[in-house]
ZADO-1210 file (C-alpha; in nm, 4 decimals, padded with zeros to 6 digits):
<atoms>
<atom x="-00.7308" y="-02.6150" z="-04.9279" code="MET" pos="1"/>
<atom x="-00.9220" y="-02.3525" z="-05.1241" code="GLU" pos="2"/>
<atom x="-01.2634" y="-02.2797" z="-04.9690" code="ILE" pos="3"/>
<atom x="-01.5263" y="-02.1354" z="-05.2026" code="ILE" pos="4"/>
<atom x="-01.8021" y="-01.9537" z="-05.0098" code="LYS" pos="5"/>
<atom x="-02.1592" y="-01.8903" z="-05.1253" code="PHE" pos="6"/>
<atom x="-02.3441" y="-01.6667" z="-05.1668" code="PRO" pos="7"/>
<atom x="-02.0425" y="-01.4588" z="-05.0548" code="ASP" pos="8"/>
<atom x="-01.7792" y="-01.4549" z="-04.7816" code="GLU" pos="9"/>
<atom x="-01.9656" y="-01.2092" z="-04.5563" code="GLN" pos="10"/>
<atom x="-02.2863" y="-01.4162" z="-04.5645" code="SER" pos="11"/>
<atom x="-02.0905" y="-01.7278" z="-04.4681" code="VAL" pos="12"/>
<atom x="-01.9132" y="-01.5468" z="-04.1829" code="ILE" pos="13"/>
<atom x="-02.2438" y="-01.4143" z="-04.0464" code="GLU" pos="14"/>
<atom x="-02.4119" y="-01.7548" z="-04.0728" code="ALA" pos="15"/>
<atom x="-02.1241" y="-01.9211" z="-03.8891" code="MET" pos="16"/>
<atom x="-02.1250" y="-01.6525" z="-03.6174" code="GLN" pos="17"/>
<atom x="-02.4982" y="-01.7168" z="-03.5706" code="ASN" pos="18"/>
<atom x="-02.4342" y="-02.0939" z="-03.5571" code="ASP" pos="19"/>
<atom x="-02.6643" y="-02.1591" z="-03.8513" code="GLU" pos="20"/>
<atom x="-02.6604" y="-02.4980" z="-04.0203" code="LEU" pos="21"/>
<atom x="-02.3958" y="-02.5043" z="-04.2916" code="MET" pos="22"/>
<atom x="-02.3551" y="-02.7280" z="-04.5952" code="ILE" pos="23"/>
<atom x="-02.0237" y="-02.8208" z="-04.7487" code="SER" pos="24"/>
<atom x="-01.8769" y="-03.0411" z="-05.0186" code="ALA" pos="25"/>
<atom x="-01.5070" y="-03.1234" z="-04.9878" code="ILE" pos="26"/>
<atom x="-01.3287" y="-03.2660" z="-05.2922" code="ARG" pos="27"/>
<atom x="-01.1935" y="-03.6124" z="-05.2271" code="THR" pos="28"/>
<atom x="-00.8476" y="-03.4890" z="-05.3326" code="ASP" pos="29"/>
<atom x="-00.8654" y="-03.2286" z="-05.0539" code="GLY" pos="30"/>
<atom x="-00.7774" y="-02.9356" z="-05.2792" code="LYS" pos="31"/>
<atom x="-01.1120" y="-02.7544" z="-05.2737" code="THR" pos="32"/>
<atom x="-01.4195" y="-02.7233" z="-05.0545" code="ALA" pos="33"/>
<atom x="-01.7466" y="-02.5426" z="-05.1203" code="VAL" pos="34"/>
<atom x="-01.9311" y="-02.3887" z="-04.8240" code="LEU" pos="35"/>
<atom x="-02.2675" y="-02.2163" z="-04.7773" code="ALA" pos="36"/>
<atom x="-02.5417" y="-02.1652" z="-04.5210" code="PRO" pos="37"/>
<atom x="-02.7950" y="-02.4468" z="-04.5545" code="LEU" pos="38"/>
<atom x="-03.0689" y="-02.1873" z="-04.6078" code="ASP" pos="39"/>
<atom x="-02.8879" y="-02.0735" z="-04.9235" code="TYR" pos="40"/>
<atom x="-02.8742" y="-02.4150" z="-05.0884" code="VAL" pos="41"/>
<atom x="-03.0302" y="-02.7374" z="-04.9600" code="PHE" pos="42"/>
<atom x="-02.8529" y="-02.9979" z="-05.1742" code="LYS" pos="43"/>
<atom x="-02.4876" y="-03.0778" z="-05.2229" code="HIS" pos="44"/>
<atom x="-02.5189" y="-03.1275" z="-05.5999" code="ASN" pos="45"/>
<atom x="-02.6624" y="-02.7774" z="-05.6372" code="ILE" pos="46"/>
<atom x="-02.3860" y="-02.6382" z="-05.4149" code="LEU" pos="47"/>
<atom x="-02.1095" y="-02.7835" z="-05.6307" code="ILE" pos="48"/>
<atom x="-02.2861" y="-02.6613" z="-05.9467" code="ALA" pos="49"/>
<atom x="-02.2749" y="-02.3057" z="-05.8090" code="LYS" pos="50"/>
<atom x="-01.8973" y="-02.3503" z="-05.7798" code="ALA" pos="51"/>
<atom x="-01.8715" y="-02.4506" z="-06.1463" code="GLY" pos="52"/>
<atom x="-01.8646" y="-02.8291" z="-06.1126" code="TYR" pos="53"/>
<atom x="-02.1044" y="-03.0641" z="-06.2889" code="ASN" pos="54"/>
<atom x="-02.3791" y="-03.1919" z="-06.0601" code="GLN" pos="55"/>
<atom x="-02.2896" y="-03.5409" z="-06.1795" code="THR" pos="56"/>
<atom x="-01.9460" y="-03.4993" z="-06.0142" code="ASP" pos="57"/>
<atom x="-02.1061" y="-03.5272" z="-05.6692" code="ILE" pos="58"/>
<atom x="-01.9237" y="-03.8563" z="-05.5989" code="ASP" pos="59"/>
<atom x="-01.5941" y="-03.6660" z="-05.6119" code="LYS" pos="60"/>
<atom x="-01.6899" y="-03.4867" z="-05.2889" code="PHE" pos="61"/>
<atom x="-01.7256" y="-03.5703" z="-04.9218" code="PHE" pos="62"/>
<atom x="-02.0568" y="-03.4135" z="-04.8158" code="ARG" pos="63"/>
<atom x="-02.1451" y="-03.2729" z="-04.4750" code="ILE" pos="64"/>
<atom x="-02.4068" y="-03.0605" z="-04.3004" code="ILE" pos="65"/>
<atom x="-02.2872" y="-02.9094" z="-03.9731" code="PHE" pos="66"/>
<atom x="-02.3074" y="-02.6534" z="-03.6976" code="ASP" pos="67"/>
<atom x="-02.1107" y="-02.6021" z="-03.3749" code="ARG" pos="68"/>
<atom x="-02.2662" y="-02.9205" z="-03.2274" code="ASN" pos="69"/>
<atom x="-02.1288" y="-03.1569" z="-03.4912" code="GLY" pos="70"/>
<atom x="-02.1157" y="-03.2592" z="-03.8553" code="ALA" pos="71"/>
<atom x="-02.3358" y="-03.5158" z="-04.0273" code="ASN" pos="72"/>
<atom x="-02.1528" y="-03.6879" z="-04.3099" code="TRP" pos="73"/>
<atom x="-02.3567" y="-03.8089" z="-04.6065" code="THR" pos="74"/>
<atom x="-02.1545" y="-04.1297" z="-04.6288" code="PHE" pos="75"/>
<atom x="-02.2017" y="-04.2619" z="-04.9816" code="VAL" pos="76"/>
<atom x="-01.8944" y="-04.4459" z="-05.1071" code="CYS" pos="77"/>
<atom x="-01.8797" y="-04.4497" z="-05.4886" code="PRO" pos="78"/>
<atom x="-01.8404" y="-04.7961" z="-05.6415" code="SER" pos="79"/>
<atom x="-01.5359" y="-04.6714" z="-05.8356" code="ASP" pos="80"/>
<atom x="-01.3637" y="-04.4934" z="-05.5451" code="TYR" pos="81"/>
<atom x="-00.9881" y="-04.5010" z="-05.6153" code="LYS" pos="82"/>
<atom x="-01.0561" y="-04.7959" z="-05.8477" code="ASP" pos="83"/>
<atom x="-01.0644" y="-05.0295" z="-05.5461" code="ILE" pos="84"/>
<atom x="-01.2663" y="-05.3337" z="-05.6509" code="SER" pos="85"/>
<atom x="-01.3052" y="-05.5050" z="-05.3122" code="LEU" pos="86"/>
<atom x="-01.5995" y="-05.3381" z="-05.1379" code="LYS" pos="87"/>
<atom x="-01.4621" y="-05.3696" z="-04.7832" code="SER" pos="88"/>
<atom x="-01.1285" y="-05.2135" z="-04.8808" code="CYS" pos="89"/>
<atom x="-01.3003" y="-04.9407" z="-05.0829" code="ARG" pos="90"/>
<atom x="-01.5279" y="-04.8419" z="-04.7929" code="ILE" pos="91"/>
<atom x="-01.2377" y="-04.8433" z="-04.5470" code="LYS" pos="92"/>
<atom x="-01.0313" y="-04.6186" z="-04.7763" code="ALA" pos="93"/>
<atom x="-01.3261" y="-04.3826" z="-04.8292" code="PHE" pos="94"/>
<atom x="-01.3890" y="-04.3673" z="-04.4537" code="TYR" pos="95"/>
<atom x="-01.0227" y="-04.3007" z="-04.3711" code="LYS" pos="96"/>
<atom x="-00.9837" y="-04.0384" z="-04.6448" code="ASP" pos="97"/>
<atom x="-01.3131" y="-03.8731" z="-04.5550" code="GLY" pos="98"/>
<atom x="-01.2284" y="-03.8381" z="-04.1872" code="LEU" pos="99"/>
<atom x="-00.8959" y="-03.6842" z="-04.2824" code="SER" pos="100"/>
<atom x="-01.0230" y="-03.4381" z="-04.5457" code="LYS" pos="101"/>
<atom x="-01.3393" y="-03.3405" z="-04.3574" code="ILE" pos="102"/>
<atom x="-01.1365" y="-03.2906" z="-04.0400" code="GLY" pos="103"/>
<atom x="-00.8852" y="-03.0759" z="-04.2277" code="GLU" pos="104"/>
<atom x="-01.1672" y="-02.8640" z="-04.3712" code="PHE" pos="105"/>
<atom x="-01.3433" y="-02.8195" z="-04.0368" code="LEU" pos="106"/>
<atom x="-01.0164" y="-02.7225" z="-03.8716" code="SER" pos="107"/>
<atom x="-00.9464" y="-02.4680" z="-04.1476" code="ALA" pos="108"/>
<atom x="-01.2748" y="-02.2881" z="-04.0735" code="ILE" pos="109"/>
<atom x="-01.2234" y="-02.3027" z="-03.6973" code="GLY" pos="110"/>
<atom x="-01.4571" y="-02.5888" z="-03.6055" code="TYR" pos="111"/>
<atom x="-01.3440" y="-02.8635" z="-03.3677" code="CYS" pos="112"/>
<atom x="-01.6508" y="-03.0887" z="-03.3765" code="ILE" pos="113"/>
<atom x="-01.7412" y="-03.4546" z="-03.4068" code="SER" pos="114"/>
<atom x="-01.8124" y="-03.6112" z="-03.7451" code="ILE" pos="115"/>
<atom x="-02.1180" y="-03.8368" z="-03.7373" code="ASN" pos="116"/>
<atom x="-02.2542" y="-04.0787" z="-03.9937" code="ILE" pos="117"/>
<atom x="-02.6355" y="-04.0897" z="-03.9662" code="PRO" pos="118"/>
<atom x="-02.7862" y="-04.4396" z="-03.9396" code="GLU" pos="119"/>
<atom x="-02.9393" y="-04.4250" z="-04.2879" code="ARG" pos="120"/>
<atom x="-02.5881" y="-04.4057" z="-04.4381" code="TYR" pos="121"/>
<atom x="-02.4325" y="-04.6894" z="-04.2396" code="LYS" pos="122"/>
<atom x="-02.3884" y="-04.9829" z="-04.4714" code="TYR" pos="123"/>
<atom x="-02.0901" y="-05.1588" z="-04.3310" code="PHE" pos="124"/>
<atom x="-02.1917" y="-05.5074" z="-04.4423" code="ASP" pos="125"/>
<atom x="-01.8548" y="-05.5594" z="-04.6052" code="MET" pos="126"/>
<atom x="-01.9501" y="-05.8487" z="-04.8325" code="LYS" pos="127"/>
</atoms>
């Protein structure tokens, strides 16, 4: 996985050493992640734009904010995720893939932390 760091690698290293809140967007294909201190950029769509992606491509990323205490996952499953039409199957696939890719990313940067989904993003009414 390629990890793109903003504003630069040294700033990211220092922020992580100081246990600052970090923001990251991990591509759903797992090939690329974008990482920055939360103080540098407050929104995931702006973060991916800094890496050269269109802000409208935000649904192609798993989005987290984290520190050494844990990661909060902005769990928003796109309606066209993997072209799965049945909502319950689509959400399950997104959840499974997200846990895998986010976990891989966190491990790559040396974090062994829990991945939480805040209440406001829990919409598991699988109708």
